[in-house]
N, CA, C and O atoms as a GROMACS GRO file, in nm:
protein
  476
    1UNK      N    1   7.958  -0.773   1.516
    1UNK     CA    2   8.074  -0.743   1.591
    1UNK      C    3   8.048  -0.646   1.704
    1UNK      O    4   8.012  -0.533   1.673
    2UNK      N    5   8.062  -0.678   1.826
    2UNK     CA    6   8.041  -0.579   1.924
    2UNK      C    7   8.159  -0.502   1.969
    2UNK      O    8   8.258  -0.565   2.006
    3UNK      N    9   8.159  -0.378   1.969
    3UNK     CA   10   8.279  -0.286   2.004
    3UNK      C   11   8.249  -0.253   2.156
    3UNK      O   12   8.139  -0.228   2.207
    4UNK      N   13   8.370  -0.259   2.213
    4UNK     CA   14   8.363  -0.216   2.366
    4UNK      C   15   8.478  -0.097   2.378
    4UNK      O   16   8.593  -0.104   2.337
    5UNK      N   17   8.421   0.004   2.438
    5UNK     CA   18   8.512   0.121   2.454
    5UNK      C   19   8.528   0.141   2.615
    5UNK      O   20   8.436   0.130   2.696
    6UNK      N   21   8.643   0.166   2.642
    6UNK     CA   22   8.674   0.188   2.794
    6UNK      C   23   8.757   0.305   2.836
    6UNK      O   24   8.875   0.297   2.869
    7UNK      N   25   8.683   0.417   2.831
    7UNK     CA   26   8.754   0.529   2.895
    7UNK      C   27   8.763   0.503   3.064
    7UNK      O   28   8.704   0.412   3.122
    8UNK      N   29   8.844   0.595   3.122
    8UNK     CA   30   8.835   0.587   3.261
    8UNK      C   31   8.957   0.539   3.337
    8UNK      O   32   8.952   0.528   3.459
    9UNK      N   33   9.065   0.511   3.270
    9UNK     CA   34   9.190   0.480   3.344
    9UNK      C   35   9.253   0.596   3.392
    9UNK      O   36   9.200   0.707   3.395
   10UNK      N   37   9.381   0.566   3.436
   10UNK     CA   38   9.465   0.674   3.492
   10UNK      C   39   9.562   0.640   3.608
   10UNK      O   40   9.588   0.525   3.644
   11UNK      N   41   9.610   0.750   3.660
   11UNK     CA   42   9.707   0.734   3.780
   11UNK      C   43   9.635   0.779   3.902
   11UNK      O   44   9.574   0.886   3.911
   12UNK      N   45   9.647   0.680   4.004
   12UNK     CA   46   9.571   0.705   4.133
   12UNK      C   47   9.661   0.681   4.238
   12UNK      O   48   9.751   0.600   4.216
   13UNK      N   49   9.656   0.738   4.354
   13UNK     CA   50   9.736   0.710   4.463
   13UNK      C   51   9.682   0.580   4.540
   13UNK      O   52   9.566   0.540   4.533
   14UNK      N   53   9.782   0.519   4.614
   14UNK     CA   54   9.733   0.402   4.702
   14UNK      C   55   9.621   0.451   4.798
   14UNK      O   56   9.619   0.559   4.857
   15UNK      N   57   9.533   0.358   4.801
   15UNK     CA   58   9.414   0.385   4.901
   15UNK      C   59   9.303   0.470   4.820
   15UNK      O   60   9.193   0.500   4.866
   16UNK      N   61   9.343   0.499   4.712
   16UNK     CA   62   9.244   0.590   4.629
   16UNK      C   63   9.128   0.503   4.556
   16UNK      O   64   9.121   0.380   4.567
   17UNK      N   65   9.047   0.577   4.488
   17UNK     CA   66   8.943   0.506   4.407
   17UNK      C   67   8.945   0.555   4.257
   17UNK      O   68   8.997   0.661   4.224
   18UNK      N   69   8.888   0.473   4.175
   18UNK     CA   70   8.873   0.493   4.036
   18UNK      C   71   8.763   0.415   3.987
   18UNK      O   72   8.742   0.301   4.027
   19UNK      N   73   8.684   0.478   3.892
   19UNK     CA   74   8.575   0.400   3.825
   19UNK      C   75   8.602   0.384   3.678
   19UNK      O   76   8.630   0.479   3.605
   20UNK      N   77   8.592   0.250   3.633
   20UNK     CA   78   8.612   0.235   3.492
   20UNK      C   79   8.482   0.206   3.430
   20UNK      O   80   8.392   0.156   3.499
   21UNK      N   81   8.463   0.230   3.312
   21UNK     CA   82   8.335   0.221   3.233
   21UNK      C   83   8.373   0.143   3.102
   21UNK      O   84   8.483   0.148   3.047
   22UNK      N   85   8.266   0.070   3.062
   22UNK     CA   86   8.293  -0.006   2.931
   22UNK      C   87   8.154   0.003   2.862
   22UNK      O   88   8.058  -0.059   2.910
   23UNK      N   89   8.142   0.080   2.750
   23UNK     CA   90   8.034   0.101   2.661
   23UNK      C   91   8.037   0.012   2.545
   23UNK      O   92   8.136   0.008   2.472
   24UNK      N   93   7.921  -0.067   2.522
   24UNK     CA   94   7.920  -0.159   2.427
   24UNK      C   95   7.837  -0.092   2.318
   24UNK      O   96   7.756  -0.003   2.345
   25UNK      N   97   7.859  -0.142   2.179
   25UNK     CA   98   7.807  -0.074   2.066
   25UNK      C   99   7.669  -0.157   2.049
   25UNK      O  100   7.588  -0.113   1.967
   26UNK      N  101   7.643  -0.260   2.114
   26UNK     CA  102   7.507  -0.336   2.102
   26UNK      C  103   7.455  -0.368   2.242
   26UNK      O  104   7.521  -0.342   2.343
   27UNK      N  105   7.339  -0.422   2.244
   27UNK     CA  106   7.273  -0.451   2.377
   27UNK      C  107   7.358  -0.546   2.461
   27UNK      O  108   7.401  -0.647   2.407
   28UNK      N  109   7.383  -0.524   2.574
   28UNK     CA  110   7.457  -0.621   2.669
   28UNK      C  111   7.354  -0.698   2.738
   28UNK      O  112   7.398  -0.789   2.807
   29UNK      N  113   7.229  -0.683   2.736
   29UNK     CA  114   7.137  -0.768   2.799
   29UNK      C  115   7.143  -0.916   2.773
   29UNK      O  116   7.120  -1.003   2.857
   30UNK      N  117   7.180  -0.938   2.632
   30UNK     CA  118   7.193  -1.075   2.592
   30UNK      C  119   7.323  -1.145   2.611
   30UNK      O  120   7.332  -1.265   2.585
   31UNK      N  121   7.421  -1.078   2.653
   31UNK     CA  122   7.545  -1.133   2.665
   31UNK      C  123   7.547  -1.226   2.780
   31UNK      O  124   7.493  -1.200   2.888
   32UNK      N  125   7.616  -1.346   2.754
   32UNK     CA  126   7.625  -1.452   2.845
   32UNK      C  127   7.713  -1.437   2.961
   32UNK      O  128   7.696  -1.492   3.070
   33UNK      N  129   7.823  -1.348   2.924
   33UNK     CA  130   7.912  -1.312   3.030
   33UNK      C  131   7.983  -1.159   2.989
   33UNK      O  132   8.011  -1.121   2.875
   34UNK      N  133   8.000  -1.095   3.099
   34UNK     CA  134   8.058  -0.965   3.066
   34UNK      C  135   8.126  -0.916   3.196
   34UNK      O  136   8.080  -0.942   3.307
   35UNK      N  137   8.235  -0.844   3.177
   35UNK     CA  138   8.312  -0.790   3.282
   35UNK      C  139   8.440  -0.742   3.255
   35UNK      O  140   8.461  -0.684   3.149
   36UNK      N  141   8.538  -0.761   3.348
   36UNK     CA  142   8.661  -0.708   3.352
   36UNK      C  143   8.769  -0.811   3.377
   36UNK      O  144   8.760  -0.900   3.462
   37UNK      N  145   8.885  -0.789   3.288
   37UNK     CA  146   9.011  -0.882   3.302
   37UNK      C  147   9.116  -0.757   3.324
   37UNK      O  148   9.082  -0.640   3.312
   38UNK      N  149   9.244  -0.799   3.359
   38UNK     CA  150   9.342  -0.726   3.384
   38UNK      C  151   9.479  -0.794   3.356
   38UNK      O  152   9.497  -0.912   3.386
   39UNK      N  153   9.576  -0.717   3.297
   39UNK     CA  154   9.701  -0.782   3.285
   39UNK      C  155   9.812  -0.695   3.329
   39UNK      O  156   9.835  -0.588   3.271
   40UNK      N  157   9.878  -0.736   3.427
   40UNK     CA  158  10.004  -0.667   3.478
   40UNK      C  159  10.128  -0.688   3.398
   40UNK      O  160  10.130  -0.785   3.322
   41UNK      N  161  10.230  -0.611   3.403
   41UNK     CA  162  10.357  -0.651   3.330
   41UNK      C  163  10.403  -0.781   3.373
   41UNK      O  164  10.406  -0.819   3.490
   42UNK      N  165  10.442  -0.852   3.266
   42UNK     CA  166  10.503  -0.996   3.298
   42UNK      C  167  10.421  -1.104   3.350
   42UNK      O  168  10.465  -1.214   3.385
   43UNK      N  169  10.287  -1.064   3.355
   43UNK     CA  170  10.186  -1.171   3.419
   43UNK      C  171  10.086  -1.192   3.314
   43UNK      O  172  10.065  -1.112   3.223
   44UNK      N  173  10.022  -1.313   3.332
   44UNK     CA  174   9.901  -1.350   3.243
   44UNK      C  175   9.786  -1.268   3.263
   44UNK      O  176   9.773  -1.211   3.371
   45UNK      N  177   9.693  -1.254   3.166
   45UNK     CA  178   9.562  -1.185   3.197
   45UNK      C  179   9.478  -1.273   3.292
   45UNK      O  180   9.460  -1.394   3.277
   46UNK      N  181   9.428  -1.200   3.389
   46UNK     CA  182   9.335  -1.261   3.474
   46UNK      C  183   9.201  -1.189   3.487
   46UNK      O  184   9.191  -1.068   3.471
   47UNK      N  185   9.097  -1.270   3.519
   47UNK     CA  186   8.960  -1.212   3.536
   47UNK      C  187   8.967  -1.137   3.665
   47UNK      O  188   9.034  -1.180   3.759
   48UNK      N  189   8.895  -1.018   3.669
   48UNK     CA  190   8.889  -0.945   3.789
   48UNK      C  191   8.732  -0.953   3.842
   48UNK      O  192   8.708  -0.988   3.958
   49UNK      N  193   8.641  -0.922   3.757
   49UNK     CA  194   8.490  -0.914   3.811
   49UNK      C  195   8.420  -0.943   3.682
   49UNK      O  196   8.444  -0.878   3.579
   50UNK      N  197   8.338  -1.036   3.688
   50UNK     CA  198   8.245  -1.080   3.572
   50UNK      C  199   8.102  -1.103   3.620
   50UNK      O  200   8.076  -1.156   3.729
   51UNK      N  201   8.007  -1.058   3.532
   51UNK     CA  202   7.879  -1.108   3.543
   51UNK      C  203   7.876  -1.235   3.450
   51UNK      O  204   7.921  -1.235   3.336
   52UNK      N  205   7.817  -1.341   3.513
   52UNK     CA  206   7.818  -1.470   3.441
   52UNK      C  207   7.677  -1.508   3.441
   52UNK      O  208   7.589  -1.435   3.486
   53UNK      N  209   7.651  -1.645   3.381
   53UNK     CA  210   7.509  -1.686   3.355
   53UNK      C  211   7.438  -1.708   3.499
   53UNK      O  212   7.497  -1.733   3.604
   54UNK      N  213   7.329  -1.696   3.486
   54UNK     CA  214   7.242  -1.709   3.606
   54UNK      C  215   7.247  -1.580   3.710
   54UNK      O  216   7.215  -1.584   3.829
   55UNK      N  217   7.288  -1.480   3.648
   55UNK     CA  218   7.277  -1.340   3.720
   55UNK      C  219   7.387  -1.338   3.838
   55UNK      O  220   7.380  -1.259   3.932
   56UNK      N  221   7.481  -1.426   3.825
   56UNK     CA  222   7.585  -1.449   3.940
   56UNK      C  223   7.711  -1.339   3.904
   56UNK      O  224   7.738  -1.300   3.790
   57UNK      N  225   7.774  -1.303   4.014
   57UNK     CA  226   7.893  -1.214   3.983
   57UNK      C  227   8.022  -1.290   4.052
   57UNK      O  228   8.022  -1.339   4.165
   58UNK      N  229   8.123  -1.289   3.964
   58UNK     CA  230   8.247  -1.361   4.020
   58UNK      C  231   8.355  -1.258   4.032
   58UNK      O  232   8.379  -1.181   3.939
   59UNK      N  233   8.419  -1.254   4.148
   59UNK     CA  234   8.530  -1.165   4.175
   59UNK      C  235   8.645  -1.246   4.200
   59UNK      O  236   8.631  -1.352   4.261
   60UNK      N  237   8.776  -1.202   4.153
   60UNK     CA  238   8.897  -1.274   4.192
   60UNK      C  239   8.904  -1.240   4.344
   60UNK      O  240   8.843  -1.144   4.393
   61UNK      N  241   8.979  -1.323   4.413
   61UNK     CA  242   8.985  -1.313   4.549
   61UNK      C  243   9.058  -1.173   4.598
   61UNK      O  244   9.024  -1.110   4.697
   62UNK      N  245   9.153  -1.142   4.518
   62UNK     CA  246   9.233  -1.020   4.552
   62UNK      C  247   9.155  -0.896   4.551
   62UNK      O  248   9.209  -0.802   4.610
   63UNK      N  249   9.030  -0.869   4.492
   63UNK     CA  250   8.957  -0.764   4.476
   63UNK      C  251   8.833  -0.784   4.557
   63UNK      O  252   8.761  -0.684   4.562
   64UNK      N  253   8.795  -0.879   4.615
   64UNK     CA  254   8.676  -0.889   4.695
   64UNK      C  255   8.677  -0.790   4.786
   64UNK      O  256   8.786  -0.754   4.832
   65UNK      N  257   8.558  -0.729   4.826
   65UNK     CA  258   8.540  -0.628   4.910
   65UNK      C  259   8.592  -0.493   4.884
   65UNK      O  260   8.566  -0.398   4.958
   66UNK      N  261   8.664  -0.483   4.779
   66UNK     CA  262   8.731  -0.358   4.727
   66UNK      C  263   8.663  -0.302   4.596
   66UNK      O  264   8.632  -0.184   4.586
   67UNK      N  265   8.640  -0.396   4.497
   67UNK     CA  266   8.592  -0.363   4.370
   67UNK      C  267   8.442  -0.402   4.360
   67UNK      O  268   8.400  -0.502   4.420
   68UNK      N  269   8.365  -0.327   4.287
   68UNK     CA  270   8.233  -0.339   4.272
   68UNK      C  271   8.186  -0.336   4.117
   68UNK      O  272   8.194  -0.230   4.054
   69UNK      N  273   8.140  -0.447   4.062
   69UNK     CA  274   8.113  -0.443   3.925
   69UNK      C  275   7.953  -0.418   3.911
   69UNK      O  276   7.879  -0.480   3.987
   70UNK      N  277   7.903  -0.333   3.823
   70UNK     CA  278   7.784  -0.308   3.803
   70UNK      C  279   7.743  -0.277   3.648
   70UNK      O  280   7.828  -0.256   3.562
   71UNK      N  281   7.616  -0.276   3.624
   71UNK     CA  282   7.574  -0.250   3.488
   71UNK      C  283   7.463  -0.170   3.462
   71UNK      O  284   7.376  -0.168   3.549
   72UNK      N  285   7.446  -0.099   3.350
   72UNK     CA  286   7.332  -0.017   3.326
   72UNK      C  287   7.292  -0.081   3.189
   72UNK      O  288   7.364  -0.060   3.091
   73UNK      N  289   7.186  -0.154   3.181
   73UNK     CA  290   7.136  -0.227   3.051
   73UNK      C  291   7.095  -0.110   2.955
   73UNK      O  292   7.120  -0.110   2.835
   74UNK      N  293   7.032  -0.013   3.018
   74UNK     CA  294   6.966   0.074   2.924
   74UNK      C  295   7.077   0.172   2.855
   74UNK      O  296   7.045   0.238   2.756
   75UNK      N  297   7.199   0.179   2.906
   75UNK     CA  298   7.304   0.255   2.849
   75UNK      C  299   7.411   0.153   2.784
   75UNK      O  300   7.511   0.196   2.726
   76UNK      N  301   7.385   0.016   2.798
   76UNK     CA  302   7.480  -0.076   2.734
   76UNK      C  303   7.627  -0.060   2.799
   76UNK      O  304   7.727  -0.066   2.728
   77UNK      N  305   7.633  -0.040   2.925
   77UNK     CA  306   7.749  -0.011   2.987
   77UNK      C  307   7.757  -0.088   3.115
   77UNK      O  308   7.661  -0.104   3.191
   78UNK      N  309   7.896  -0.140   3.137
   78UNK     CA  310   7.937  -0.196   3.250
   78UNK      C  311   8.039  -0.113   3.317
   78UNK      O  312   8.126  -0.055   3.252
   79UNK      N  313   8.030  -0.106   3.456
   79UNK     CA  314   8.120  -0.031   3.534
   79UNK      C  315   8.206  -0.116   3.635
   79UNK      O  316   8.168  -0.227   3.673
   80UNK      N  317   8.315  -0.063   3.673
   80UNK     CA  318   8.408  -0.126   3.774
   80UNK      C  319   8.441  -0.020   3.874
   80UNK      O  320   8.528   0.063   3.850
   81UNK      N  321   8.376  -0.020   3.981
   81UNK     CA  322   8.425   0.077   4.088
   81UNK      C  323   8.540   0.018   4.173
   81UNK      O  324   8.521  -0.085   4.238
   82UNK      N  325   8.661   0.083   4.174
   82UNK     CA  326   8.763   0.028   4.239
   82UNK      C  327   8.808   0.115   4.356
   82UNK      O  328   8.851   0.230   4.343
   83UNK      N  329   8.794   0.052   4.466
   83UNK     CA  330   8.832   0.128   4.595
   83UNK      C  331   8.952   0.077   4.669
   83UNK      O  332   8.996  -0.035   4.644
   84UNK      N  333   9.004   0.151   4.756
   84UNK     CA  334   9.120   0.101   4.827
   84UNK      C  335   9.223   0.037   4.724
   84UNK      O  336   9.255  -0.081   4.731
   85UNK      N  337   9.264   0.112   4.645
   85UNK     CA  338   9.359   0.054   4.540
   85UNK      C  339   9.485   0.045   4.590
   85UNK      O  340   9.530   0.130   4.667
   86UNK      N  341   9.558  -0.069   4.544
   86UNK     CA  342   9.695  -0.100   4.592
   86UNK      C  343   9.789  -0.087   4.473
   86UNK      O  344   9.737  -0.080   4.362
   87UNK      N  345   9.920  -0.082   4.485
   87UNK     CA  346  10.018  -0.083   4.373
   87UNK      C  347  10.002  -0.207   4.299
   87UNK      O  348  10.018  -0.202   4.177
   88UNK      N  349   9.972  -0.320   4.354
   88UNK     CA  350   9.954  -0.440   4.282
   88UNK      C  351   9.824  -0.451   4.190
   88UNK      O  352   9.802  -0.545   4.114
   89UNK      N  353   9.749  -0.348   4.205
   89UNK     CA  354   9.635  -0.335   4.110
   89UNK      C  355   9.662  -0.278   3.984
   89UNK      O  356   9.578  -0.277   3.893
   90UNK      N  357   9.791  -0.223   3.973
   90UNK     CA  358   9.837  -0.170   3.848
   90UNK      C  359   9.844  -0.276   3.734
   90UNK      O  360   9.906  -0.382   3.747
   91UNK      N  361   9.778  -0.241   3.624
   91UNK     CA  362   9.766  -0.323   3.509
   91UNK      C  363   9.682  -0.243   3.399
   91UNK      O  364   9.626  -0.134   3.414
   92UNK      N  365   9.685  -0.319   3.288
   92UNK     CA  366   9.586  -0.273   3.190
   92UNK      C  367   9.470  -0.348   3.205
   92UNK      O  368   9.474  -0.471   3.204
   93UNK      N  369   9.346  -0.273   3.222
   93UNK     CA  370   9.224  -0.331   3.239
   93UNK      C  371   9.150  -0.355   3.102
   93UNK      O  372   9.152  -0.266   3.016
   94UNK      N  373   9.084  -0.477   3.081
   94UNK     CA  374   9.016  -0.484   2.963
   94UNK      C  375   8.871  -0.526   2.984
   94UNK      O  376   8.839  -0.609   3.069
   95UNK      N  377   8.797  -0.473   2.915
   95UNK     CA  378   8.654  -0.511   2.907
   95UNK      C  379   8.639  -0.633   2.825
   95UNK      O  380   8.706  -0.646   2.722
   96UNK      N  381   8.554  -0.723   2.866
   96UNK     CA  382   8.517  -0.840   2.786
   96UNK      C  383   8.366  -0.881   2.783
   96UNK      O  384   8.290  -0.869   2.880
   97UNK      N  385   8.332  -0.931   2.662
   97UNK     CA  386   8.201  -0.974   2.656
   97UNK      C  387   8.198  -1.100   2.580
   97UNK      O  388   8.275  -1.118   2.486
   98UNK      N  389   8.099  -1.203   2.622
   98UNK     CA  390   8.087  -1.332   2.558
   98UNK      C  391   7.947  -1.341   2.514
   98UNK      O  392   7.854  -1.310   2.589
   99UNK      N  393   7.928  -1.386   2.383
   99UNK     CA  394   7.794  -1.397   2.336
   99UNK      C  395   7.784  -1.536   2.264
   99UNK      O  396   7.845  -1.564   2.161
  100UNK      N  397   7.698  -1.620   2.332
  100UNK     CA  398   7.665  -1.750   2.265
  100UNK      C  399   7.540  -1.756   2.194
  100UNK      O  400   7.439  -1.723   2.256
  101UNK      N  401   7.532  -1.792   2.074
  101UNK     CA  402   7.409  -1.826   1.994
  101UNK      C  403   7.421  -1.969   1.950
  101UNK      O  404   7.511  -2.002   1.873
  102UNK      N  405   7.337  -2.054   1.994
  102UNK     CA  406   7.342  -2.188   1.964
  102UNK      C  407   7.484  -2.243   1.991
  102UNK      O  408   7.534  -2.235   2.104
  103UNK      N  409   7.547  -2.298   1.888
  103UNK     CA  410   7.689  -2.352   1.913
  103UNK      C  411   7.807  -2.238   1.888
  103UNK      O  412   7.926  -2.261   1.913
  104UNK      N  413   7.761  -2.122   1.839
  104UNK     CA  414   7.864  -2.016   1.822
  104UNK      C  415   7.880  -1.938   1.941
  104UNK      O  416   7.783  -1.900   2.007
  105UNK      N  417   8.017  -1.910   1.973
  105UNK     CA  418   8.065  -1.840   2.081
  105UNK      C  419   8.156  -1.731   2.016
  105UNK      O  420   8.258  -1.757   1.951
  106UNK      N  421   8.106  -1.605   2.043
  106UNK     CA  422   8.205  -1.481   2.022
  106UNK      C  423   8.244  -1.411   2.141
  106UNK      O  424   8.172  -1.381   2.235
  107UNK      N  425   8.372  -1.388   2.126
  107UNK     CA  426   8.433  -1.318   2.248
  107UNK      C  427   8.479  -1.183   2.218
  107UNK      O  428   8.557  -1.173   2.123
  108UNK      N  429   8.445  -1.070   2.284
  108UNK     CA  430   8.468  -0.938   2.237
  108UNK      C  431   8.564  -0.887   2.352
  108UNK      O  432   8.550  -0.921   2.469
  109UNK      N  433   8.661  -0.803   2.304
  109UNK     CA  434   8.764  -0.732   2.390
  109UNK      C  435   8.764  -0.587   2.369
  109UNK      O  436   8.759  -0.541   2.255
  110UNK      N  437   8.770  -0.507   2.480
  110UNK     CA  438   8.798  -0.364   2.458
  110UNK      C  439   8.945  -0.342   2.438
  110UNK      O  440   9.025  -0.433   2.458
  111UNK      N  441   8.981  -0.225   2.401
  111UNK     CA  442   9.141  -0.199   2.354
  111UNK      C  443   9.217  -0.194   2.493
  111UNK      O  444   9.340  -0.196   2.487
  112UNK      N  445   9.158  -0.188   2.613
  112UNK     CA  446   9.234  -0.181   2.730
  112UNK      C  447   9.270  -0.048   2.782
  112UNK      O  448   9.315   0.036   2.704
  113UNK      N  449   9.254  -0.020   2.910
  113UNK     CA  450   9.281   0.117   2.963
  113UNK      C  451   9.390   0.095   3.084
  113UNK      O  452   9.372   0.007   3.168
  114UNK      N  453   9.483   0.166   3.086
  114UNK     CA  454   9.600   0.161   3.181
  114UNK      C  455   9.541   0.221   3.323
  114UNK      O  456   9.482   0.329   3.331
  115UNK      N  457   9.565   0.137   3.429
  115UNK     CA  458   9.540   0.181   3.554
  115UNK      C  459   9.677   0.180   3.637
  115UNK      O  460   9.734   0.072   3.648
  116UNK      N  461   9.726   0.280   3.690
  116UNK     CA  462   9.844   0.282   3.767
  116UNK      C  463   9.826   0.335   3.899
  116UNK      O  464   9.782   0.449   3.915
  117UNK      N  465   9.858   0.256   4.000
  117UNK     CA  466   9.844   0.305   4.139
  117UNK      C  467   9.985   0.322   4.202
  117UNK      O  468  10.059   0.227   4.228
  118UNK      N  469  10.011   0.438   4.222
  118UNK     CA  470  10.144   0.490   4.265
  118UNK      C  471  10.132   0.619   4.343
  118UNK      O  472  10.042   0.701   4.325
  119UNK      N  473  10.234   0.629   4.434
  119UNK     CA  474  10.238   0.769   4.494
  119UNK      C  475  10.339   0.861   4.435
  119UNK      O  476  10.350   0.976   4.478
   0.00000   0.00000   0.00000
């Protein structure tokens, strides 16, 4: 069982920046996918930024050119740098990791961290 811990949320003004981090209890090097989802009030959870197989990164359209996902394998940590934040970015942000071993797929979630963009 991999535990994901996400400090770093908070209140930020529009146009501001915030960095989230996700520390894993085990190596992230072997994860098949890892990244960030978010869920705003009354909306479905959506992917925000993900490392996927083949070394690719997927961003949802609304955050492209504003958010940057990065990772430090030595620290087993994934980061989400969020710039030019908008009120519509307000949501609970969840770290996610997917591990596939043969036919078994395990999906891990962090506890979520609240990000509020408001003046």
